C-alpha positions as YAML, in Angstrom:
chain: A
units: angstrom
residues:
- id: 1
  name: MET
  ca: [107.60, 168.17, 159.09]
- id: 2
  name: ARG
  ca: [104.22, 169.82, 158.97]
- id: 3
  name: VAL
  ca: [101.34, 167.50, 157.98]
- id: 4
  name: ILE
  ca: [98.16, 169.21, 156.80]
- id: 5
  name: VAL
  ca: [95.10, 166.97, 156.64]
- id: 6
  name: LYS
  ca: [91.96, 168.35, 155.05]
- id: 7
  name: GLY
  ca: [88.72, 167.04, 153.67]
- id: 8
  name: LYS
  ca: [87.02, 167.73, 150.37]
- id: 9
  name: ASN
  ca: [83.30, 166.91, 150.47]
- id: 10
  name: VAL
  ca: [83.96, 164.98, 153.70]
- id: 11
  name: ASP
  ca: [84.51, 165.82, 157.35]
- id: 12
  name: VAL
  ca: [87.87, 164.54, 158.58]
- id: 13
  name: THR
  ca: [87.50, 162.91, 161.99]
- id: 14
  name: ASP
  ca: [90.22, 163.26, 164.62]
- id: 15
  name: THR
  ca: [90.90, 159.52, 164.33]
- id: 16
  name: LEU
  ca: [91.35, 159.70, 160.55]
- id: 17
  name: GLN
  ca: [93.55, 162.77, 160.91]
- id: 18
  name: ARG
  ca: [95.83, 161.09, 163.47]
- id: 19
  name: TYR
  ca: [96.00, 157.92, 161.35]
- id: 20
  name: ALA
  ca: [96.96, 159.88, 158.21]
- id: 21
  name: GLU
  ca: [99.57, 161.91, 160.12]
- id: 22
  name: LYS
  ca: [101.10, 158.76, 161.62]
- id: 23
  name: LYS
  ca: [101.32, 157.00, 158.23]
- id: 24
  name: VAL
  ca: [102.70, 160.02, 156.35]
- id: 25
  name: ASP
  ca: [105.27, 160.65, 159.11]
- id: 26
  name: LYS
  ca: [106.89, 157.33, 158.13]
- id: 27
  name: LEU
  ca: [107.94, 158.86, 154.79]
- id: 28
  name: GLU
  ca: [110.06, 161.47, 156.54]
- id: 29
  name: LYS
  ca: [112.89, 158.96, 157.02]
- id: 30
  name: TYR
  ca: [113.64, 159.08, 153.27]
- id: 31
  name: PHE
  ca: [114.29, 162.83, 153.22]
- id: 32
  name: HIS
  ca: [116.87, 165.14, 154.69]
- id: 33
  name: ASN
  ca: [114.48, 168.08, 154.96]
- id: 34
  name: LEU
  ca: [110.82, 167.25, 154.37]
- id: 35
  name: LYS
  ca: [109.02, 170.57, 154.83]
- id: 36
  name: GLU
  ca: [105.37, 169.76, 154.32]
- id: 37
  name: ALA
  ca: [102.92, 166.98, 153.57]
- id: 38
  name: ARG
  ca: [99.40, 167.78, 152.39]
- id: 39
  name: VAL
  ca: [96.79, 165.04, 152.74]
- id: 40
  name: THR
  ca: [93.40, 165.54, 151.10]
- id: 41
  name: GLN
  ca: [90.63, 163.07, 151.85]
- id: 42
  name: SER
  ca: [87.47, 162.99, 149.77]
- id: 43
  name: THR
  ca: [84.62, 160.73, 148.74]
- id: 44
  name: GLN
  ca: [83.14, 160.36, 145.30]
- id: 45
  name: LYS
  ca: [80.54, 157.85, 144.13]
- id: 46
  name: GLY
  ca: [81.26, 155.47, 147.01]
- id: 47
  name: TRP
  ca: [85.05, 155.73, 146.69]
- id: 48
  name: HIS
  ca: [87.26, 157.03, 149.49]
- id: 49
  name: ILE
  ca: [90.05, 159.00, 147.82]
- id: 50
  name: VAL
  ca: [93.28, 160.11, 149.49]
- id: 51
  name: GLU
  ca: [95.77, 162.42, 147.79]
- id: 52
  name: VAL
  ca: [99.17, 163.13, 149.38]
- id: 53
  name: THR
  ca: [101.65, 165.77, 148.22]
- id: 54
  name: LEU
  ca: [105.13, 165.88, 149.78]
- id: 55
  name: GLU
  ca: [107.48, 168.85, 149.45]
- id: 56
  name: GLY
  ca: [111.08, 168.84, 150.54]
- id: 57
  name: ASP
  ca: [114.69, 168.48, 149.45]
- id: 58
  name: GLY
  ca: [113.85, 170.46, 146.32]
- id: 59
  name: ILE
  ca: [111.33, 167.92, 145.02]
- id: 60
  name: THR
  ca: [107.58, 167.42, 145.05]
- id: 61
  name: LEU
  ca: [106.01, 163.95, 145.12]
- id: 62
  name: ARG
  ca: [102.32, 163.27, 144.68]
- id: 63
  name: GLY
  ca: [100.25, 160.14, 145.05]
- id: 64
  name: GLU
  ca: [96.55, 159.35, 144.94]
- id: 65
  name: GLU
  ca: [94.66, 156.18, 145.79]
- id: 66
  name: ARG
  ca: [91.02, 155.21, 146.08]
- id: 67
  name: SER
  ca: [89.26, 152.30, 147.71]
- id: 68
  name: THR
  ca: [86.02, 151.55, 149.53]
- id: 69
  name: ASP
  ca: [87.65, 152.39, 152.90]
- id: 70
  name: MET
  ca: [89.46, 155.60, 153.87]
- id: 71
  name: TYR
  ca: [92.02, 153.77, 156.03]
- id: 72
  name: THR
  ca: [92.87, 151.44, 153.14]
- id: 73
  name: SER
  ca: [93.26, 154.41, 150.80]
- id: 74
  name: ILE
  ca: [95.68, 156.05, 153.25]
- id: 75
  name: ASP
  ca: [97.72, 152.84, 153.52]
- id: 76
  name: GLN
  ca: [97.80, 152.40, 149.74]
- id: 77
  name: VAL
  ca: [98.86, 155.97, 148.94]
- id: 78
  name: VAL
  ca: [101.68, 155.88, 151.51]
- id: 79
  name: GLU
  ca: [102.85, 152.55, 150.07]
- id: 80
  name: LYS
  ca: [102.68, 154.02, 146.56]
- id: 81
  name: LEU
  ca: [104.76, 157.05, 147.58]
- id: 82
  name: GLU
  ca: [107.30, 154.82, 149.31]
- id: 83
  name: THR
  ca: [107.65, 152.80, 146.09]
- id: 84
  name: GLN
  ca: [108.06, 156.03, 144.08]
- id: 85
  name: ILE
  ca: [110.76, 157.26, 146.44]
- id: 86
  name: LYS
  ca: [112.68, 153.97, 146.19]
- id: 87
  name: ARG
  ca: [112.26, 153.84, 142.40]
- id: 88
  name: PHE
  ca: [113.52, 157.35, 141.82]
- id: 89
  name: LYS
  ca: [116.04, 157.38, 144.65]
- id: 90
  name: GLY
  ca: [119.04, 157.22, 142.32]
- id: 91
  name: LYS
  ca: [117.69, 159.93, 140.04]
- id: 92
  name: LEU
  ca: [116.87, 162.22, 142.96]
- id: 93
  name: LEU
  ca: [120.35, 161.84, 144.38]
- id: 94
  name: GLU
  ca: [121.83, 163.00, 141.06]
- id: 95
  name: ARG
  ca: [119.87, 166.26, 141.02]
- id: 96
  name: ALA
  ca: [121.82, 169.28, 142.16]
- id: 97
  name: HIS
  ca: [119.86, 171.95, 144.01]
- id: 98
  name: PRO
  ca: [121.47, 175.25, 144.93]
- id: 99
  name: GLY
  ca: [121.45, 175.75, 148.69]
- id: 100
  name: GLN
  ca: [120.56, 172.12, 149.35]
- id: 101
  name: PRO
  ca: [122.62, 169.74, 151.47]
- id: 102
  name: PRO
  ca: [125.23, 167.58, 149.70]
- id: 103
  name: LYS
  ca: [123.86, 164.96, 147.33]
- id: 104
  name: GLU
  ca: [124.44, 162.01, 149.62]
- id: 105
  name: HIS
  ca: [122.13, 163.58, 152.23]
- id: 106
  name: ILE
  ca: [119.14, 164.45, 150.05]
- id: 107
  name: ILE
  ca: [117.40, 161.10, 150.51]
- id: 108
  name: ASP
  ca: [118.64, 158.56, 153.02]
- id: 109
  name: SER
  ca: [117.39, 154.98, 153.20]
- id: 110
  name: PRO
  ca: [116.74, 153.84, 156.72]
- id: 111
  name: PRO
  ca: [119.59, 151.59, 157.91]
- id: 112
  name: GLU
  ca: [117.30, 148.75, 158.97]
- id: 113
  name: GLN
  ca: [115.94, 148.19, 155.43]
- id: 114
  name: PRO
  ca: [117.91, 146.32, 152.77]
- id: 115
  name: GLU
  ca: [119.08, 148.40, 149.81]
- id: 116
  name: VAL
  ca: [116.55, 148.27, 146.97]
- id: 117
  name: GLU
  ca: [117.90, 148.23, 143.42]
- id: 118
  name: PRO
  ca: [116.26, 151.16, 141.62]
- id: 119
  name: ALA
  ca: [114.19, 150.21, 138.60]
- id: 120
  name: PRO
  ca: [115.46, 151.51, 135.27]
- id: 121
  name: LEU
  ca: [113.92, 154.86, 134.45]
- id: 122
  name: PRO
  ca: [111.98, 155.40, 131.23]
- id: 123
  name: GLN
  ca: [113.88, 157.18, 128.48]
- id: 124
  name: ILE
  ca: [112.78, 159.68, 125.86]
- id: 125
  name: VAL
  ca: [112.65, 157.65, 122.66]
- id: 126
  name: ARG
  ca: [110.73, 160.04, 120.42]
- id: 127
  name: THR
  ca: [110.46, 163.78, 119.97]
- id: 128
  name: LYS
  ca: [107.51, 165.37, 118.20]
- id: 129
  name: SER
  ca: [107.22, 168.92, 116.84]
- id: 130
  name: PHE
  ca: [104.02, 170.56, 115.65]
- id: 131
  name: MET
  ca: [102.61, 173.97, 114.83]
- id: 132
  name: MET
  ca: [100.39, 175.56, 117.44]
- id: 133
  name: LYS
  ca: [97.46, 177.71, 116.54]
- id: 134
  name: PRO
  ca: [96.13, 179.91, 119.37]
- id: 135
  name: MET
  ca: [92.79, 178.62, 120.68]
- id: 136
  name: PRO
  ca: [90.61, 178.78, 123.78]
- id: 137
  name: ALA
  ca: [90.64, 175.85, 126.22]
- id: 138
  name: GLU
  ca: [87.21, 174.65, 125.06]
- id: 139
  name: GLU
  ca: [88.47, 174.26, 121.48]
- id: 140
  name: ALA
  ca: [91.56, 172.44, 122.75]
- id: 141
  name: ALA
  ca: [89.28, 169.95, 124.54]
- id: 142
  name: ILE
  ca: [87.46, 169.30, 121.26]
- id: 143
  name: GLN
  ca: [90.78, 168.89, 119.41]
- id: 144
  name: MET
  ca: [91.96, 166.45, 122.09]
- id: 145
  name: GLU
  ca: [88.82, 164.35, 121.65]
- id: 146
  name: MET
  ca: [89.22, 164.38, 117.87]
- id: 147
  name: VAL
  ca: [92.75, 162.94, 118.06]
- id: 148
  name: ASN
  ca: [91.64, 160.52, 120.81]
- id: 149
  name: HIS
  ca: [94.41, 161.48, 123.26]
- id: 150
  name: ASP
  ca: [94.35, 161.84, 127.05]
- id: 151
  name: PHE
  ca: [96.02, 165.26, 126.91]
- id: 152
  name: TYR
  ca: [96.57, 168.11, 124.46]
- id: 153
  name: VAL
  ca: [99.23, 170.83, 124.44]
- id: 154
  name: PHE
  ca: [98.06, 174.15, 123.01]
- id: 155
  name: LEU
  ca: [98.67, 177.90, 122.92]
- id: 156
  name: ASN
  ca: [95.88, 179.45, 124.98]
- id: 157
  name: SER
  ca: [94.47, 182.41, 123.04]
- id: 158
  name: ASP
  ca: [93.18, 184.00, 126.26]
- id: 159
  name: THR
  ca: [96.48, 183.98, 128.17]
- id: 160
  name: GLU
  ca: [99.00, 183.62, 125.30]
- id: 161
  name: HIS
  ca: [100.76, 180.85, 127.28]
- id: 162
  name: ILE
  ca: [101.32, 177.19, 126.49]
- id: 163
  name: ASN
  ca: [98.72, 175.12, 128.39]
- id: 164
  name: VAL
  ca: [97.90, 171.44, 128.70]
- id: 165
  name: ILE
  ca: [94.36, 170.14, 128.83]
- id: 166
  name: TYR
  ca: [93.87, 166.57, 130.03]
- id: 167
  name: LYS
  ca: [91.10, 164.07, 130.59]
- id: 168
  name: ARG
  ca: [90.49, 163.23, 134.24]
- id: 169
  name: GLU
  ca: [89.42, 159.83, 135.58]
- id: 170
  name: ASP
  ca: [85.98, 161.25, 136.42]
- id: 171
  name: GLY
  ca: [85.41, 162.07, 132.72]
- id: 172
  name: ASN
  ca: [85.89, 165.83, 133.14]
- id: 173
  name: TYR
  ca: [88.86, 167.88, 131.95]
- id: 174
  name: GLY
  ca: [91.76, 169.47, 133.78]
- id: 175
  name: LEU
  ca: [93.76, 172.47, 132.60]
- id: 176
  name: ILE
  ca: [97.41, 173.05, 133.45]
- id: 177
  name: GLU
  ca: [98.42, 176.71, 133.26]
- id: 178
  name: PRO
  ca: [102.01, 177.74, 133.92]
- id: 179
  name: GLU
  ca: [102.77, 180.49, 136.40]
- id: 180
  name: VAL
  ca: [105.33, 182.85, 134.93]
...
């Protein structure tokens, strides 16, 4: 597995890089073919933020944690991803991916750990339909604020694609644009 460690508004020391690589390497035991792990370390208003994205076995997992110490943030995000993997283990095993190894080899629990009962997955309990009027992203942000939601699905008048605008933890907005 290739581990890419980079910094955003922070210089990543060799010690921090080695520590992150060592911790993220532990997650490889849950996958048959983990291709890449991207670790982004940043600081913001006194917080040390670590974001990890794992790609392999036809899935992508992402986790982010923040604390007052970069090492603690690394530990917490790896623990969070490990919990996610265990929680969704059953669901991931059910997914069929063309060209992937047989289902029983997609994610393997290490033999030395006891089997963890997967938590029940949330279910879709409501479906909502609504008309979409084309609008720019700025108008969608205003609409989102007016309905007091954390996200808003809209038809982007600039690209003519369905987009999602969402409120970020830092108070700014994020825009999700599909690649067709």
